[in-house]
N, C-alpha and C positions, 0 to 999 in steps of 0.2 A: 624616554624611548618608549615605545609600546612595549606592553608585556606579550612574549611569545606566547602563539596559540598551538594548542595540542588537539588531537583529535581529527576529526573531519575536516577537510579541505575543501575550501570553495570551489563546486565545479566538479569534483572528483579526485583528480590527481595533481600533483605539483606543477606539471608543464601547464596545464587547462587552467590552475589558478594564475598561473605568472601571466598567460595570454588574455586571460578573464579582467585583472587588475589593468593590465596596459591598454586595453579596450576601454575600460571605465576612464582611466587617466586622460587618454587622447580624446573621449568624449567631455571631460571636465574642461579641458583646455580649449577645445571648440566651442563649447558652449557657454562656458562659464559657471553653470550651474547644472546639475542633474539630479534625477529623483531616482532612488535605488533601495535596496533594504539597508537596515541600520547596520547588519554585520558587514555587509561589501563597503559600506562607506566607511566604516571605523577601519577596515583593511585597507581601503584606497589612502585615507588621510597620510599615514607616513610615507608612502610612495609618491604621491603626489607634491607632498611637501620637499623631499630630498630632489626630484625632480626640479622643481621651482629654484631651489638653491643651486642646483647645477646651473640653471639659466641664468640666476643673477652674476655668477662667474663670469659667462660669458665668453670663455675660450674656445678654442677648437678641441681640444679634450675634453670638454664640459657637453659641448656639443655631440661629440661622437658617444659619449656614454648616454646621454637621452636619448640618441638614435637607438642604441643598441636595445633600448628597453621598447621605446613606442614604433619606431621604424616607418613612421609616415613622416615624410620631410615637410610637407606642408603645416602639420601640426606642430612640429618642433621649431620651424620658423616662427609660425605664430608666438609659440612660448617664449623665444628668445627676444624677439622684437617687439610684440606687443605686452605681454603680460610682466615679463622680468622690469621693464622699466617702471612700471607702475607699483611694484612692490619692493623697488630698490631700498628704501628708507625703513622698510618693515624688518624686523630681527627674526621674526618665525610667527608662525600662525597665518598661514595663506590661505588655509581653508576652514571652512565654517559648516558644522554639521546641524541641520533642525531636524528634531523629531516631527511627523505630519501624520502620525496616526496608522492605522492597520489597512492593508490592501485588503479590497473587497472579497475576492477570489479565494484565496488562502489564508487570512487574516495574519499575514506576515507585518512585523513591524516596518513600516516605512520612513525614510529619512531624505532629507534634500541636502546635497552636500555641495556647496558654491563657495568660489574664489573671494576673498577679501580683498579687493582693488580700492576701498577707499584709502584716502592719504593718510599717516600717522598725525595724530594731532599730539604736540609737544606739550607737556605738564608746565603751568604757569604759576607754581606754587611759591617760588621766590620771590616776585615782583609783589605778590600780594601780601607777602608776611612783611616786606619793607613798608607798603602803604599803611598797613595797619600799625607799625612800629613808629612811624613818624610822628602820629598826635600823641603817642604816650611820651615820646621823647621830648617833645614841646611843652606838655604838662609837668615833666621832671625839670626842665630849664627853669619855668616859671617860679615855683618857692627857691630857687638857687639865687635869682637875681633879686628877689624879696627880702632875703635875710641881709641884717646889716652887715656891712662890712667895715668894722672898726680895728679891728686888729690883723695883723698880716698873716696869722694862722688859719682864721676864717675865710679870708680870702683863697687860701690855699684849699681849704676844703671845698669853697663855692668852685673853684677852677677843678677839683677833682671831680665834683658832680658833674660839671659841664662836661668834662672828659668822658664820664661813664654816659652820659647822656648821648654824646655823638659816637660813642662805640655801640650804643645800644641801637641806633639807627642801622647799622652794617649787620649787627646779630640777628639771629633768629627771632621771631616773637616772643617765644618763651622767655629767653633772655631778657627782652627788652620789658616785658611784664615785671622781670624779677627787680632790674635796674629801676625802672619807676616806683616799685615799691619801695626800694632801698633807699631812694633821693631823699624824701622827707624824712626820714628816719635819722640819717647822716646830718642832715639839718637840726634837727632837734639835739643831736648828740653834739653836735659844734655849739650850739645856743647854750646846753647846760654845762659845758666846760669854759665857755667864757664868763658865765655867771660867776664859777667858783674862782 
């Protein structure tokens, strides 16, 4: 949540500030990107994101709440029918502020605030971890198969190592590395016990 501001308001009075932000929000939803001062962009962001959240709900009460702020039925219709479906998968962060330097006349810091309408990309870290664990698990199975299987306890140890290797395929990559490192050590311990 943004930190509440104290001191001078945008535009002079509270009513003027409310109208100014409503007009900026309407322009943002109409043009998808607007250039304004950094201060106005930072003050517009929470309002615009709250209105987009209402639009994602899509019910009549939400539409009336947005209409109470913006007032232009065409802009509200565009928000509910065009923008809301594009950000339906996004959990927040519907706007992006980019600083663009200072204005020529009064040297005011300027920024571009725009809607983030790109689709959300899902993270694919889990399948990559399984692919990395599969070769290491195969390497762990190879020493277990080469170990001589003369006694029943040694066969039990080899079966345990094979079970650990199969579990390592399903486990995250860090656990697979530990299981692969432990498998040769377990085979050596089993050989040492057989020799005694």
